[in-house]
N, C-alpha and C positions, 0 to 999 in steps of 0.2 A: 550571544545566546545561539544555541544549536538548532537550526531550522531545516524543515523540508517542506516542499509544496506537495499536496496530495489530493486524491479523490477518495472520498469516504462513501462506501456502499450504503444503500438504504437499510434501514432497520429490519424489514422483513427479509431481505436477502441475507443478511448477516445471521439472522435466527435460524434460516433454513440451512446455511452452511455450518453454523454451530451445531445443528442436530447431526449432520453428516459426519462431522469430525468427532462428535460424541460417540458415534457408533464405531468409528474407526479406532478410537483411543480404547473403547471397551474391548475390541477384539485383539488388541496388542498381546503379544506373548509377554509373560512376566520378565524375561530378561532384557525386554527394550523399555519397559515402563519408566524406569528412572533415568534412562539415557536419552530421552527426548524431552526437551524444554518447548512446551507448546505455548504459543502466542494467545492472549486473551482476546476474545472477540470485540471487546471495547478499543482495542488497539489496531484492529484490522483496517487496512488501507492500502491504495495503490500509490507508491511514490512516483510523482511525476519529475521531481528534481530534487535531489539532495544537495542542500546548500552548505551544510557544515556550520562552522562558527561564523556568525555574521555580526558586525558592530551595529550597535543599536542606532547609530547615526545614519545608517542606510536604509532603516525601515521605511521612512516616507517615500523615497524613490522607489524603493523595492514594492511597496503597496501600489503605487501608481503603475508600474510596469506590469505587475501581476494582474491587476484590474483589467488592463489593455489586453494582455494575453488571454484572459478568460473570455473577454467581451468578443474576440475574434472567432470563437468557436461555439457551434451550436449545442443545445442541450442534446444528448444522444443516449441511445439505449445500450446497456450491457447485460450480461449475465454470467455467473460463475460457470465455469466448463472445464472439465479435465483437471489433470494435476500432473506434477512432474517434480523433479529433484535436481538440485545442483550438487552432483557427486552424491556423497553420503553424508552431506552437512546440512542440507536444507531441503524440506519438504514444502511445496507450495501448490496453490490451487490456481489454474488459469482463468481466462475470461474470454469471451467471444461476444461478437456484436459489432459496434461501430468502432473497430480497431483503428482505422485509418484516422478517424477524428479524434480519439484518444491519443494516439501517437502525435498528431499534429499539435494537440494541447500540451503534451509533454515537451515537444520541441520549443513551442512558443514560450512556456514557462521558463525553460531553461535559458533561452535566449534573453527574455526580459530580466532574469536574475542577473545574467552577465552585464546586461547594459546598465543595471542599477549599481554595478561595481562590486558585486559578489564575486570572490574568486572561486569559480567553478572548476574543481579539479577532477569531478567525475565525468569521464568521457565515454563510459560504457554505453552502447546502444540501449535504447528503451525497450525492455522486455516485461510487458504488463504481467504481473503476477502478485499474489498475496502470500506472504509467508505464514505458513501454518506452525512449523515446528523447526527447531534446530537440534542436531544431534550433539550430544555431549559424550564423546567417546565414539567408538566404532558401532554403528547401526546400519544394517543393510535397509535403505529407504525404498529399494525398487518395489518390493510388494505393497507398501502403502501408496506410492504413486500409481501403480497399476490399479489399486483398489479406487482411487479418485478419478482414474481415466474415464469412467462411464458417467461421472457426476454431471448433472445439467441442472442449474438453479434457476429460480425465477428470474424475469426481466426486471431491471431496475434502471433508472434515470440518473445520468450524470448531469447534475444542475449547477455545480460550483466547484471552485477550487478553493482549498483551505491551505493557509499558511500555518504549519504546526511547529510548535516548540517542543523539543525533546529534552525531557530532564533525565539525566542518566542516573542510575542508582548511586546512591552516595554512602549508604550505611555499611556497606561491606557484608551484609548479610546474603549468604548463599541463595541463589535462586530470586533474588529481588529483581523486579522488572523496571524498565524505564516508564516514565509516565509522560503522557502526551497532553499538550494544552493547545487548543486552536487559538491562534493569536488574531487572525482575521480571515474573512471569506470573501469571495467575489463570485457573483453569478455569471454563468456563461451567457453568451449573447442572444441566441434566439430560444424563446421559450417553447416548450412542446405544446401541441394542442390538447385541450381536455385536461 
């Protein structure tokens, strides 16, 4: 099964970002409307570790390792902030807050997956971002990234790590999106006050 470990933002934070993205989409020039594939808010997440294809026999050990990784890190605060792009292919929103804790959580999650026997081929450094859109064809994403640069969302709390199964599109229908299923979740170690 195709898996990744992730942090899913709070529902109010997603709703606030969705409203901002809605305004951005409404202002798109006609030429760009069909050339950007927008991710659905229900799919928004911060990938901590992309695990790829994982044999089901590894799931018990993987679950134990990810539970330990989550428990080592405290509940922490984040907020959506700013935006950027990877070339003219991907438009994303960033995050601010307890980035050192989030980075440590990503590191522990990746290490736990490796120790569980998952063949971790993704060696890119952790860059916390949430993908908003992918370009299909040439689109200058700079103005959209600049529009997002001033965005500052509400605070939200990272309280758990989710193991997510990605069901890739199989119908062959143009524009079909992957479907995500949370397989398991583990709480972070220290709970927040109040």
